[in-house]
Each structure stands twice: as C-alpha cells, then as structure tokens.
N, C-alpha and C positions, 0 to 999 in steps of 0.2 A: 923165188921170190920176186912179186912185181913191187915196183915203187910207183906213185903217183905225185902228183903237185897241183896246186892251186894258185889262182892270180891271187894277189894282194886283196884284201876288201877295201871299195871304194867308198871313201867317205860319206857318212849320209849328207843328206841336203839340207838339215837343220842343224850343223856345226855352225856355231857362230864364226865370223867374219874373223876376228881375232879376239884374244883374253887378255884384260889388262887387270892390273890389281887395282882396288877400288879407288888409290888416290891421285892415277892418273887420269881417269875420265872427270874428277872432280878438278884437276888442275886446266885440263882442257876447257872445262865448262865457264870455269873463271877468266882463262884468257880469253873466251869467245867473246864473253860478258865483257871484259876491260876493253877489248877491241872495238865492240861496239858503241858501247859509252864513249869511248875517245873521240870515236868518229861525231856522235850526237854534241858532244861537247865541242868540237872545233866547227861545226856547222853553225852553232849557238853562236860562236866568237866572232864568225866571219860574216855571218849573217843578222843583222838586227834584231828584225821581227821572231825570230827563232829561238826560244827561251832553251835553258840549258836542261838537261832532262833531270840530272841530278838536282839541283837547285829547284826543279819545279814539283821534283816528289818529297823533296825536304821541307818545301813550304806547305803542302798538304800535309804532311806528318803534324807541322806545327799548327795547322787549320782545324785538322781533325782530332788534335789531343785534346784532350779533357781540360776546361779550367785549372784546377789542381794541378795538374801534372805542369802546365805551363808556368804556374807559379812558384812550383819547385823548382823547374829548372831555371828560372830567373832568378831565385833567390838564392839557390846553392850555388850554381855556377856562374851567374852574374853575366859577364862580357864572352864568358866560354860558353855561352849556352848555344850559338851559332855553330863553332866548329863542332861541338859535341852530337849536335844534330847530324851534319854534315857526314861526319865519321859513323854515326851509327846506321845512317842511310845507306852507307856505303858496303856496310858489314850486313845489311840485309840484301842489298843486291849480290854480294859476294856468294853468299850462302844460297840463294835462290839460285846463280849462276852454276856453284857446284851442283847443287843439287839435280839439275838439268843435263849435267856432262854424264853423271851417275846414270841416269836413265836413258840416256842416248846410247850409252855403252852394252844398252842389253838387246841390242837388234834392229833392224831396220825399221819395224812399227814403234818399238820404243824412241829411236832417233826423231821420227815425225812428229810424235808427241813432243819431245824433247824442242824441237826447231818451233812447233806453234805454242810451246810455252814462252818459249824467246820472245816471240811476236806479240804476245800475249800481255808479255811485261813492257814492251814498246807501247801497248795500245793504253796502259797505266800511266807509263811518263806522258802520254799525248794527252791524255783525258787531262791529267795534274795540270798540264800546260795549258789547255785551254779553259778549263773552271778556276783556274789561279788568275794572276795578274799581266796574262799574256797580251800578245798582239792580235787576235784572231785565229783562225784556222791553221795559217803556216807556222804559229807558234810550236805545233806539235810534231811540226817534221823531222826534226833531228832526234827525238825520241824513236818515231817509226823507222827511219833510215838505218841508227844506230842497231835497231832490234834487227831489221833485215840482215845486216852483217852477223849477227849474233847467231842467227837461226840458219843463214847458209854455212856458217863455219861447221856447227854441230853437224848439219846434214854432210857436207865434206868428210869430216873426220869419223862420225861413226854409221851414217846410213847412207850414202851413196855407194854403188858397188859397180862391178862389169862383170860381163859374162867371159868367162874363159874356158879352153878347152885344155884338157889335160897335153902339157907338153906343145902347146900353143900360146905364147904370150905368158906373161905372170911365171909363176914358180914350175919346175919340172915336176910333175906327178904321174909318169909313166911308171908302169912298173917295171921291176930290174927284169933283165935277161932272165930266161926261164930254160933250165935243164929238159932235154927232151924226155918223154914219158912213153916208155915203151910200149904199156899199154892203149897208146893212142892209135896206134896200128890197129888196134881189135874194136875202134867204133870210140866215140866221146864218152866222157867221165861225167855220169849226170850228178856226182856230188862236186864238180868245179864251177867256179864262177864263168859266166859268160865274158869271153875277152872281147870288151868294146868299150869304145871311149866317149865318158858323158860329159855334156857342159856343167858348170857349175859358177855360182856367183863368190866373186872375190871381192875384197877391200879394194874399193877405186885407188885410194892411197896406199902405198908401201909402209911398213914401220917407219924407214928412213924417209920417206916423203912426207911422212905424219909430225916427224918430230921437226921437219922442217916447217913444215905449216903451223906447228905450235910456237916453232920462235919466231916466226912471222908476226903470228898476233901478238905476241908478248910487246915485240918491239913497235909492233903500230898503235897498240895501246898509248904505250909510254911515250912515243912522238908526238900522236896527236892529243894527249891530254897535257902535255907541255908546251906546246905549240898554243893551245885553247888557255891554258892559263898566260903564258904571256902575252896574247894578243888582248885578253880581257883586262887583266892585272897590270901587266907592266903599259902594254900600249894605250890601252885607254885611259887609265891612270894618270899615265905621264902627261898626256894630252890635257887631262883637265888640271892638274897640278902646274903646266907651264902657263895655261891660261888664266889661272888663281893667281902664279906668280907675275902677270903682267899688269893684273887691276890697280888702280889709282883710285884709294877711295877718296871720295870728294869729303870737303870739311864739311863738320857737322855746325849749322845756323847757330846754334844757341848750346854750345858743349855742358856738360856737366863738370862741375870743381874737380880738379885732378884729386886722384885716389891717395887717402892717406897712405903715408910712410910706414912700414912696419919692419922694424928692426929687432934683433935678436936681445937689444936691451928694453924694448918695450915692454911695460907691465905686463902682466897677463898674456895678451896678444904676442908677446914673442918665447911663449911657453913651446918647447920643443915637443911635435907632436900634433899641434893644434893645428887644424885646419887653416890653411890663409883664408883671407876676407875674400880674395878673388880666386877663383878656381884656375889656375894653368890650364890653357886648352887642351895641353896632351895629357891631361889628369882628369878632364871631364868626362864626367860617365857617359856610355854609349848604348843605348837600348832601345832598339828597331827591329822591325822583321826582314829589313836587308841581310839574305846572304852575303851579299857582296857588295860594296860600295857604289853606288852609281858614279859614272862618270859623264856628269854632264858637258856639251859642249855651248858655251855662253853665245857663241854666233849665232847660234839656232833656237837657243833656247827661248821662249816668251811664256810670262803669266796672262791666264786669262782669266777676269774676272765677269762670270756669268750669271745669269739671273736678276740683272738688273732692271729697271724700268726704263732706261736710257738705252740698253742694248750692250752684247760683250763689249769689255774694256780688255784691250791686251797691250801688255807692258813688255819692250824688249828689257835684257838687263841694263842695257845704257841708259833707257828710258827710266828705271829705279834710280840709277846712281844719280841720273840729273833732275830728281823730286829734291825735295827738300828734307834734308837729313837730320834725325833726331838720336839721341844717346839715352837708352836707360839701363838702369842696374836692375837686375833681377834674379832671383832664384830659382831653377828650374828643379821640378823632382819628379822621378819615375813612380807611378800608384804600385808598384810592385817592390817598393823600397820598405824592408822592414823596420820594425823600430829598430831605432839604432843602426841603420845600415848606411851606405855609400852613394846608394844612385840618387845623389842628388849634388848640385852644384851651383856656384855663383859667378856669374860673368857681367862685363861692360859691353851691352849689344849696341851696334849702331842700324839704322834702317829706316824706312819710311812709313809714316805713321797709317797704321791701317784704316781708320774710321773716315777720312776725308775721301779714300780712296773708294771706298763703297760707297758712300754719297756722291761722288762723280759717277760712278755705274748707276745709279740712284737704285736705293733701296725699296724696294714696292712694300705695298701696305700687305699686310699679312706674313712677312719674313720672319720666321721666330728662332732659324738656326743660319749661321756662317760655316758651309762645309769647304773641306779643303784637300783637296788630291796631290800626291807626290808624282815625281815621272815614273815610281814604279809600281803603279797602282793602289798605294796604302793611301786611306781617309779617314780622315777624323773629323769632327764636328762640336761646335759650344754654342752656348745661347747669345744670339745677336746683342741682349742686353748686356752684355759683358763688356762692351765697347763704350755703354755709355757713362760719360766722364763729367759729371757736372763742373760749371766755371768755377776755375780754381783749384780743382783737385789734384793735389800733391801725386797721387797714385800714377805710375810709370804706365803710360798708353800702350795698347797692343801694336807691335810693328811687325811690318816683311823685314827681317832681318838680312842684311848682307855681311856684316863685321862680326865678329866677336874677339872681344879681347885686343882692339885697336888693328886688327888686320883681315882681310876677306874671309867668311867663313872658311872654316876646316872643311875637306872633302866629306870627312866622316862626320861632319855635325851641319851637312845640307847645302853647300856649296853648290849652286851662286845665291839661292835666296831659300829662307826659313819663317815661319812665324813663330812667335814670340808673344806668348799671352800671358800677362802675368796673372796667377793667383788660381792656375789650373794645371790639373795633372798634364802629364805630356799625352797620354794617350789620348785625351779629347782636342788637344790645342798645337802640340809640337810640331806639326808637319815638318818635315824637312825635304830638301830636292825639290821644293814647290814648284808646282805646274798650273795648279787651277783652283781658284777660290768660286764658291756659288753661293750667291742668295738665294734661301732655300726654308723648308719648313721641316719639322720633327716627323713628318710622315712620309716626306720625299725623298729624305738622304738620310742614309745611317752609317756612322762610322765604323770602321773594322772590329774594332774591340769590342761594341755594343753588343751584338748577336752573340758575341764568346761570353757572356754574361758579366760585362764589366757596367757598372752604371750609367746612365746617359749625361749627366752633370758630374763634375766631378772639382771643385773646388779643393785646393790643397789644406790639407789640415794642420793644426798647430803641432810641430815635431820639437823634440831637443834630442841632441846625443851627446854624451861623455866621449871626448876623443883622448883625454888624458888621466889619469893610467888607463891602460889598455884593461879591457876584461881579459884577468887570468896572471895580471901582470906582478910583479913584485917589487915593493918598493921600500927605501929605508924609513924607518921610525922618524920623527921630528917634522918640521914644516914641510909640506907638500902640496903642488898645486892642481887643483881638478880644473878640468878646461874642456869647451866644446863650443859647439855654436846651435842655434836655436831660428827656427823660422816658421812662419802664421800666413803663408799665402801672400795676400796684400793688407793683411789687418795691422802690419808692424808688430813690433814686440813690447810689451809692457815690462814685464819681468821673467827672472829665471830663476828657480831656487831649486837649491840640493839638499841632501839630509844622507848621513851616515847611521848604517843598520836600526832603518826605521824610526831613526830619532826626529827631531823638530826642524822644520824647514828654515834655511838659511838663506836669505838673497845673496846671488851672486854678481859682480860686477860684469857690465855689459860693455862691449867694445864699440867701434863706431858704427853708426848708424848710415848707409848709402839711400836706403829708400824704406818705404814700406815691404816692399816687394821682395826683399833680399834677407839673408841669414845674419844674424849678428852674432861674435865671437862672444862668449862669456868666460868667466874664471871665477876661483873663489879658493882662500887659503885654507888649508885644513891641517891641523897639527895630529899628525898620525902616529896611532898606537899599536904597539906589535899584535898580531894575530890576524885572524882573516876580518876581512870588514865588505860590507856591501853597501856599494854608493848609488845613489839614486836620483836623477834630475827631471824636472818638470818645466814647464814655460806656461806663460799667461800672456794672449795676445793685446793688442792696442784696444779691443771692444769688452776686455776684461773676463774674458773667456779662459781658466784654466785646462790646458788638455787633460782628457779623460785618463783615470788610471785603468781603465778595464780595456784588456789587449783584446786585439779583434785581427783578423788576416787581411793581406793588402786587400784581396778581393770581397766584394766588387768596388770598391770607391776609395780605399785607402787604409794603411793598417793606423790602431792604435793602440797606446799605452804607454806607460813611463821607461825610460830606459835606463838601465841598472846593470854595473859591472861587481864582479868579485876582485879584489886584489888581497894579496897576502902582506903584511910589513913586517919586516924584520929586525 
C-alpha cells in the first residue's frame, strides 16, 4: 500500500486583504473624516482668509433651505437654530464618512473610489466657501487640505498594499514540513500541487499598525478641533472683549431724560412676568446668520461709506467716537417674530446720526437705497427716504450705534458698530458688525434676505403681546392682572385693548412712553371666575390704525393677528 501527499493550496489571489465587521470600517471612515475636518478647522482658525469648512457648509445649508424651512427653524428653535444647524451638518458629514469607510473596506478599487469620495466632499466644502461669504479662492483651502488627509487615511487603511513572498516579510505562509512519499521515487504525482513560491498582495498596515493609525486619527481630530475652537472662540473673542472693555464712551451732547424707575410696587408695570421697559443686554434677542460671533479688531476696523458724490468716506472707530453723539430709545423686532413671540426687544442706543454722514459723503441724484454690509459679508438695504425727518419731527433718527444700554455694544449685538433704523424690521436694516454703507439703487444692490423670498421694504407692523398670565397658566379666582407690551414701528401707540372669551373690548392702562419708536407696557385688571378662559389683546397705532385680526405667517414681511392665551381659573 502506498501513500501520497499534497502541498497545501495557495490562497487565491482575490482573497481580500483583511476582513472586518461592518462597524469597524464605518468607525475608521468617521475617524478619517474627523481628522480631515480638524485640519480644515485648524487652518481656518490660524489663517484668516481660510473659511471653516463646517461653517461654510452649514451656511450653504441655510442659504439653500426653502423659506418655510428657515422660518420654521427660527420660530421653533429661536436662538438655538444655529447650534442645531451645525449639529445636523456634523451628523450628515459623519454619515457620509462612515459610508466611505464601509465602501473602502471592500477592496482596493473600492478604496480608491472612497478616497475620491472624500476628495469630493472636500470640493463641496471648498465650493461652499467660495460661493458663500468667503475671501477669494483661498477661503476653500482648508476644506481641500482636510479632504486630502481623509482620502489619504482611507487609502492607507484599506487600499494600500505591499507585495510579499511567502516566508519573506510579512506573515510566514510557507507550507509545513512534508513527509517523504515513497511513490516519489517512481516519478512525480500528477495530482500533487506544484511546489513553488508565489508573490501576493498583503495590506500595507498590519492589524496592530492599523489600530495605531486609527487611534492617531482620533487623537489628531480631537487636538485639532480643540485648538481651532480655542483659537477662534477663546482667543479671538477674548481679544475683542478686551478691546471692548477698554472703550470709554464719549458723552452724549443732548442726553435723553433718565429712564423711569420701575419697582415691584409700581402699579401695573411692577407685575411679575411683565417685560421690563428696557430689555437687559443679556436678554436681548439675537437672530442673524453668523454661526460664530465675529471678533473685530477695532485698531484696524474702518467703516466705508461708498457711492457718494464726494467720494468714499472712511471712518475709524476713534473717528466715530469723536463725532457728535446722540441717544435714541428704539424697539427692534425680527420679521420672523410670530404673533406673541419674543424676538423683540427695547433698548437705549448711543451713536452717530446716519443722515449727516451720508450728506457729508454726498447723496447722488437717483440714489434710492442705502445698502449695508457686515464684516462677515451679510447685507441689507432700506429706502433712502426712511432717513427723511421734517424739522421738529420727534421720531428718533437712524444711527450708527456704538453703545447699547449705557455700555459699548456687546459682541453679540454688533461691536464695534451697527445700524439702528427705527421703524424697520431687522432683516432690512439692523446690520451688525458694520463695515460698509453704500448709497445705491434697488437695481444695483440686493440685501441678503430679499432673493430668499422676503419683501424689499419692511416697516414694522403693529403688534401686542400678553405676558401675564402666560398661555396655559392656572390662576386663582378673583382680582387678576393681565399685562404685556405693544409696539407699532415709529407710529406710536394710541390704545391697547383686551377682551375675555370674545366679549367686549376694554381699554388697558398704558405705561411710560419713551418715544414713538418703542414699545409700551400695558395692564388691566380682571375679576377672574372659575373655568377656562381665552384672553385676547389688540393695539391701535398713533395714526388710528388698529392691528388686523387676520392671521398671517411672518414671511414675507411680518406676522399679523391678535395674540390670545388660554388660562384656567380655579
């Protein structure tokens, strides 16, 4: 009886370089994407003209979103709309990166496609930077550099290989020692495998090195993103805050009368829960398109007034402070404010009157619009006739504001300078971090929100709001105070009325009047009876126009309707 032996089979050439559970390639893809994003963010923080890839993409998401979606986000999320948008963009980037990781693990060709996909994501980020409010072609460099890192990491982890010979480098794939076959003496066994050593492809990285690379990618992402955040948020903002803290506001030439004192014992105005006559700076609403608050260097900042017949007029921050200072009391309102909403606030502002500055620059014949541009590229515009004020008109003038609530403008509200235009919604007038004013026409200048479905002209509509009791509140039967605020652009308020359960309208008491451009507090007494009741309010402006009951959405030029709350009396 004879015996024979065979060499062990050689692994087929198409055997995958390595196998992974589906979750590991996904994690590797996310880490590769995070490392690339971290580099892009760090470059943006270190080199001014480079835009943050994340914020550039988030900015374009906002720009390309339908008006209804943006309106829902503002009305539902309020000041959280920006963090939620950034978080959503991060989730999309993570999902895309995970998908590229899973694709790359399917072989060299798939890894090449995944690396190309990572570069494609970088191109999207660069295009977002170029087409947004960037600073030239260099603004997209961070996205491209980060994409190159992500693509390189995916290729190194999944696509790169090295040629090995069994037993030479890499793992030992030689066959075990074989026992002699007596039949070999009679000639070769045709059924046996040829005893040859063939080269084959193996992964560039061993499993251990692969884990090391993944860990390095994770650490790099964390360190880079942390440094970028520290430089952008802490460093830049700290410098701006320090500069702001060193500002000494010049005195106002003709200051307004001191604000009336409001105490808890004051009738009506002291009602707990009623909005104060002046909104504290920290509580003033903030709605804008800036994902990060611009940190402006006042030493290099300058305001340019362009388009004038006398040539450009350029003013430094010190120049503005040296000009004649005025004070105005003015209520600002966001056009996205729903009926009864809180995207409205009242403040005492200090600054330089706008009209004389434009006259100094020279208002050209045919100019119909005043355009404004922020340091981050945001734009707005309003009719030039808005600035017309007949002699003796008590309406507060439009100003370039440098102070709010008796202190230099907070960073979040436009430091070092912003526009305050009484009577107009913010989206056409309230340019924060002001950098440029332009005397122009409607045909030659278009504000940011106009092509996105909002009206070109936007006077503030008459509105009233019930602050107390709140909607859904439970109150005790007996004497109860109903109170709130009302405003009407620059038309002033003639009357505020309330009614219960659709009954007759009853006039409310009005609080102090600071100017025709500010809100006024109001209150009325109600003998509450047990049960569920609907309380409604309406206001009449100084021209005798009562706000309409017809409800409408904020877009395209402001919400309308009466505010009502439902309360339970026990």
